[in-house]
C-alpha positions in Angstrom: -49.4 96.0 19.9 -51.1 99.0 21.1 -49.3 102.2 21.6 -46.5 101.2 19.3 -46.3 102.8 15.8 -44.8 101.2 12.9 -42.9 104.0 10.7 -42.0 101.4 8.2 -45.6 100.1 7.7 -46.3 102.6 4.8 -42.9 101.7 3.0 -44.1 98.0 3.2 -47.4 98.8 1.6 -45.7 100.4 -1.2 -43.3 97.6 -2.0 -46.2 95.1 -2.4 -48.0 97.3 -5.0 -51.6 99.0 -5.0 -54.8 97.2 -4.3 -55.9 96.5 -7.6 -52.6 94.5 -8.4 -53.4 92.3 -5.4 -56.8 91.2 -6.9 -55.1 90.1 -10.1 -53.8 87.0 -8.8 -57.0 85.6 -8.0 -58.3 86.2 -11.6 -55.0 84.5 -13.0 -55.6 81.4 -10.6 -59.1 81.0 -11.7 -58.1 81.2 -15.5 -55.1 78.7 -15.0 -57.3 76.2 -13.3 -59.7 76.2 -16.3 -56.3 75.9 -18.6 -55.4 72.9 -16.5 -58.3 71.2 -17.1 -58.8 71.8 -20.5 -55.2 70.5 -20.9 -56.2 67.2 -19.0 -59.2 66.8 -21.1 -57.1 67.3 -24.3 -54.5 64.6 -23.2 -57.3 62.1 -22.2 -58.9 62.8 -25.4 -55.6 62.4 -27.4 -55.0 58.9 -25.5 -58.5 57.8 -26.4 -57.7 58.6 -30.0 -54.5 56.7 -29.9 -56.0 53.7 -28.1 -58.6 53.5 -30.7 -56.1 53.7 -33.6 -54.3 50.8 -32.1 -57.4 48.9 -31.8 -58.0 49.2 -35.4 -54.5 48.5 -36.3 -54.1 45.2 -33.9 -57.4 43.2 -34.0 -56.7 40.0 -31.9 -58.4 36.8 -32.8 -60.8 35.6 -30.5 -60.2 32.1 -29.1 -62.3 29.3 -30.4 -64.1 27.2 -28.1 -64.3 23.5 -29.1 -67.3 22.0 -27.6 -67.0 18.2 -26.7 -69.9 16.0 -25.2 -68.4 16.0 -21.9 -71.6 14.5 -20.2 -71.6 11.6 -22.7 -67.9 10.9 -21.8 -68.4 11.0 -18.2 -71.3 8.5 -18.3 -69.2 6.2 -20.7 -66.4 6.4 -18.1 -68.5 5.7 -15.3 -69.8 2.6 -17.0 -66.2 1.1 -17.6 -65.1 1.4 -14.0 -65.4 -2.0 -12.1 -65.3 -1.2 -8.4 -65.5 -4.9 -7.4 -68.5 -4.5 -5.3 -67.2 -1.4 -3.5 -69.0 1.6 -3.7 -67.3 5.1 -3.8 -68.1 5.8 -0.1 -66.3 2.8 1.0 -63.3 3.7 -1.1 -63.1 7.0 0.3 -63.4 5.9 3.9 -60.1 5.9 5.8 -58.7 2.8 7.1 -59.1 1.9 10.9 -55.9 0.6 12.2 -57.5 0.1 15.5 -59.3 -2.8 14.5 -57.5 -6.0 15.7 -59.1 -8.5 13.5 -58.3 -6.5 10.4 -55.1 -7.7 8.6 -52.8 -5.8 6.3 -50.6 -7.6 3.9 -48.0 -5.2 2.2 -46.8 -7.0 -0.8 -43.3 -5.7 -2.2 -42.7 -5.8 -5.9 -39.2 -6.5 -6.8 -38.1 -4.4 -9.9 -35.0 -4.1 -12.0 -33.0 -2.0 -9.5 -33.4 -4.5 -6.4 -30.7 -7.1 -5.7 -29.6 -8.7 -2.4 -26.3 -8.6 -0.5 -24.8 -11.5 -2.3 -25.4 -9.9 -5.6 -23.8 -6.8 -4.2 -20.7 -8.5 -3.2 -20.6 -10.5 -6.4 -20.8 -7.2 -8.4 -17.9 -5.8 -6.3 -15.8 -8.8 -7.0 -16.5 -8.6 -10.7 -15.2 -4.9 -10.9 -12.4 -5.4 -8.2 -9.1 -4.5 -9.7 -6.8 -7.7 -10.5 -3.1 -7.4 -10.0 -1.8 -5.4 -7.2 2.0 -4.4 -7.3 4.2 -7.1 -5.9 1.5 -9.9 -6.4 2.2 -12.9 -8.3 -0.4 -14.3 -10.9 -0.7 -16.9 -13.6 -1.8 -16.1 -17.0 -1.9 -17.3 -20.5 -0.2 -15.7 -23.5 -2.7 -14.4 -25.9 -0.8 -11.9 -28.3 2.8 -11.1 -29.3 4.1 -7.6 -30.2 7.2 -6.0 -31.5 7.7 -4.4 -27.8 6.2 -7.3 -25.7 3.4 -9.9 -25.2 -0.1 -9.6 -23.8 -1.2 -12.2 -21.1 -4.7 -12.9 -20.0 -4.9 -12.8 -16.2 -8.5 -13.0 -15.7 -9.1 -9.1 -15.5 -11.2 -6.9 -17.6 -8.2 -6.1 -19.8 -5.1 -8.3 -20.3 -1.7 -7.7 -18.9 1.2 -6.5 -20.8 4.7 -7.5 -20.2 7.4 -5.3 -22.1 10.2 -7.2 -24.0 13.0 -6.6 -21.6 10.9 -7.8 -18.7 10.3 -11.2 -20.3 13.5 -12.8 -18.9 17.0 -12.4 -17.7 19.5 -11.3 -20.3 19.0 -10.7 -24.1 16.1 -13.0 -25.5 16.9 -13.7 -29.3 14.2 -16.2 -30.0 11.3 -14.2 -28.8 8.3 -15.9 -30.5 10.0 -19.4 -29.9 10.4 -19.0 -26.4 6.8 -17.4 -25.8 4.3 -19.2 -27.9 0.5 -18.1 -27.7 -1.3 -20.4 -25.4 1.5 -20.9 -22.9 0.9 -20.6 -19.4 3.3 -18.7 -17.2 3.8 -17.1 -13.8 4.4 -13.3 -13.6 5.0 -10.6 -11.0 2.8 -7.4 -11.1 5.2 -4.3 -11.3 2.6 -1.7 -12.1 -1.1 -1.5 -11.2 -3.7 -1.0 -13.7 -3.9 2.2 -15.8 -7.2 3.9 -16.9 -8.0 1.1 -19.4 -7.6 -1.5 -16.6 -4.3 -2.9 -17.9 -1.4 -3.9 -15.6 2.0 -4.2 -16.2 3.8 -7.5 -15.3 7.3 -8.9 -15.5 8.7 -12.5 -15.6 12.2 -11.0 -14.9 11.2 -9.6 -11.4 9.6 -12.7 -10.6 13.0 -14.7 -11.3 14.9 -12.2 -9.4 12.6 -12.4 -6.3 12.8 -16.2 -6.4 16.4 -15.9 -6.5 16.9 -13.5 -3.5 14.7 -15.9 -1.5 16.7 -19.0 -2.6 19.9 -17.2 -1.7 18.6 -15.9 1.8 17.8 -19.4 2.7 21.3 -20.7 1.8 22.9 -18.1 3.9 20.7 -18.8 6.7 21.7 -22.4 6.6 25.5 -21.9 6.0 25.7 -23.6 2.9 28.8 -23.3 0.4 28.3 -22.8 -3.3 30.3 -22.8 -6.4 30.4 -19.8 -8.5 32.2 -18.8 -11.9 34.1 -15.6 -11.8 33.0 -13.4 -14.8 34.9 -10.3 -13.9 37.1 -8.0 -11.4 37.5 -4.5 -10.4 39.8 -2.7 -7.9 38.0 -4.2 -4.7 37.8 -7.8 -5.9 35.8 -10.4 -8.0 32.5 -10.5 -9.5 30.3 -13.6 -10.2 26.8 -14.6 -11.0 24.6 -16.4 -8.3 21.1 -17.4 -10.1 20.9 -14.2 -11.9 22.2 -12.0 -9.2 25.3 -10.2 -9.3 27.7 -11.4 -6.4 30.7 -9.8 -5.1 34.0 -11.1 -3.6 36.2 -8.8 -1.7 39.9 -9.3 -1.9 40.2 -9.6 1.8 37.8 -12.8 1.5 40.0 -14.6 -0.9 42.5 -17.1 -0.1 45.3 -15.8 -2.5 44.4 -11.9 -3.1 47.4 -10.8 -4.4 46.7 -11.9 -8.2 43.2 -12.0 -8.0 42.7 -11.1 -11.7 43.9 -14.5 -12.6 40.9 -16.1 -11.0 38.5 -14.8 -13.9 36.8 -17.7 -15.6 37.6 -20.1 -12.7 35.5 -21.8 -10.3 35.5 -21.1 -6.5 33.7 -22.4 -3.4 32.2 -19.4 -1.4 29.9 -18.8 1.6 27.5 -16.0 2.0 28.8 -12.9 3.9 26.0 -10.4 3.4 22.6 -11.0 1.6 20.4 -7.9 1.2 17.7 -7.9 -1.2 16.6 -4.2 -0.7 19.9 -2.8 -1.4 20.8 -5.7 -4.0 23.8 -6.3 -2.1 25.3 -9.7 -2.1 28.6 -10.2 -0.6 30.4 -13.8 -0.6 33.6 -15.2 0.9 36.0 -17.9 0.0 37.6 -18.0 3.7 34.3 -18.4 5.2 33.6 -21.2 2.8 36.8 -23.0 4.2 35.5 -22.2 7.8 32.1 -23.4 7.2 33.3 -26.5 5.7 35.3 -27.3 8.9 31.9 -26.6 11.0 30.4 -29.6 9.3 32.5 -31.8 11.5 31.5 -30.1 14.6 28.3 -30.9 16.7 26.6 -29.3 19.7 28.0 -30.8 22.9 31.2 -32.0 21.5 34.2 -31.6 23.5 37.1 -29.9 21.7 40.7 -28.9 22.4 42.2 -25.7 21.3 44.6 -23.0 21.9 44.1 -19.6 23.2 44.5 -17.1 20.6 43.6 -14.0 22.2 42.2 -12.5 25.5 39.4 -9.9 25.2 37.5 -8.1 28.0 34.4 -10.1 27.2 36.2 -13.8 26.8 38.6 -15.8 24.9 39.2 -16.6 21.3 40.2 -20.2 20.9 41.8 -21.9 17.7 40.2 -25.0 16.5 42.3 -25.7 13.7 41.5 -23.3 11.1 38.2 -21.9 12.8 37.8 -20.1 15.9 35.5 -20.2 18.9 34.4 -17.9 21.4 34.5 -18.6 25.2 32.3 -15.9 26.6 33.1 -14.8 30.2 29.4 -15.8 30.9 30.2 -19.4 30.1 33.7 -19.7 31.7 32.6 -20.4 35.4 29.7 -19.7 37.6 31.9 -18.1 40.2 33.2 -14.6 40.5 36.0 -13.8 38.3 38.2 -10.7 39.0 40.4 -10.9 36.0 40.1 -13.4 33.1 43.9 -13.6 32.8 43.7 -15.4 36.2 41.8 -18.3 34.3 43.6 -18.6 30.9 46.4 -17.0 29.0 47.4 -16.8 25.3 48.9 -20.0 24.0 47.5 -22.0 26.7 45.7 -25.3 25.4 42.2 -25.8 27.0 39.3 -28.2 26.7 35.6 -26.8 26.3 32.1 -27.8 25.2 30.6 -26.6 21.9 27.3 -25.0 22.7 26.4 -23.0 19.8 27.2 -23.4 15.9 26.0 -20.4 13.8 26.8 -21.2 10.3 25.3 -17.9 8.9 27.8 -15.9 11.0 30.4 -18.3 11.1 30.6 -18.3 14.9 31.1 -21.1 17.4 30.3 -20.8 21.1 32.2 -22.6 23.8 31.4 -23.4 27.3 33.6 -24.7 30.3 31.0 -24.1 33.3 29.2 -27.2 32.2 32.4 -29.1 33.2 32.5 -28.0 36.7 30.7 -29.9 39.7 30.2 -27.0 41.9 30.2 -23.2 40.9 33.8 -21.6 41.0 35.7 -25.0 40.8 37.5 -23.8 37.8 39.2 -20.9 39.5 40.4 -23.4 42.5 41.3 -26.5 40.6 41.4 -25.8 36.8 43.9 -28.9 36.0 41.6 -31.4 37.6 38.8 -30.2 35.4 40.9 -30.4 32.2 42.1 -34.0 33.1 38.3 -35.1 33.8 36.8 -33.1 30.9 35.9 -36.2 28.7 34.3 -38.0 31.7 32.6 -34.9 32.6 31.4 -34.1 29.0 29.5 -37.5 29.3 27.1 -36.3 31.9 26.2 -33.3 29.5 25.2 -35.4 26.6 21.5 -35.9 27.5 21.2 -32.1 27.9 22.5 -31.4 24.1 20.4 -34.6 22.7 17.3 -32.8 24.1 18.5 -29.6 22.5 19.1 -31.3 18.9 15.6 -32.8 19.3 13.9 -29.5 19.8 16.1 -27.9 16.9 14.8 -30.5 14.6 11.2 -30.2 15.6 11.4 -26.6 14.6 
């Protein structure tokens, strides 16, 4: 800027050096440029020398060109092609799907991997595992071993039955009882393993059949004879078709010295049959009761003594057995108090309307003896005197009931 002096300018010039020193960098730059170029050339020449030495050391072989008569092969191949009166232009021409007169027949060839639905289902049936748990199957013994036997059940592998599952109790003559070739029915107790083998049991099948047999006998109120084979603090034990039965002391006619009944035969009826819990309870008292039921029929007029009065009805003694006269079967009228009808020790007449042998129960009815609702409350004595004649009127009703039970 004009008019302004810089006193430090002289000092700055001194610090920078003299003019001769300022020219030296130009010469140095010029010389260094040549040096750099010479260095590059030397590096380039060195690289060329190394590459030449490598070419001398490594001499790759030239690929050999195998000449073949291509033209001759082409001519021979074209001669062998039979176009069946079709030119190459016709083959390359795209099909016209819009032509109505042209028919396209697509033929499907069946290979080894094709099969229909029936073959597919048949293949599934062949590979379906045989013998689900709880299934009953028949088979033929094909081999005996020290720990069991093998049975042909029609699967890809035979079924195996352990020796302890071959029957009830201890089997001494194993080979004589299970000869090879004999057919038998068994129960599957374990499904097939990785080898396709299932575990079967003849013992389990026997026990299942025994439980079914016992259940039907209890439903029909049958009386059976059992041999007492032991006792404990609660009662006696016995065997029923391979099942362990128990008779409580309270269900014995003489329960005081029940140990003396071992090895004796008793007539018993079924109190409880439960295959799931393997509980089989029998009763000698019920057997005596059921035996009396055999002389009773539906619609029969009975005479008995009132044993007890309950809020829901009366218990009537039938000569060793008791019947229930429920309040709904007493009269069609309104009853304020059951003791207004009958009292303990009174002898009455009633009709048998239910016989349940399984539960040991007899159902009685007096309402059917009435000519009009509530007559029993008004004139009880008249009904009891005319009970036999009035029971005849109800005979047809129970005859129809018996026919329906027989049809079931």
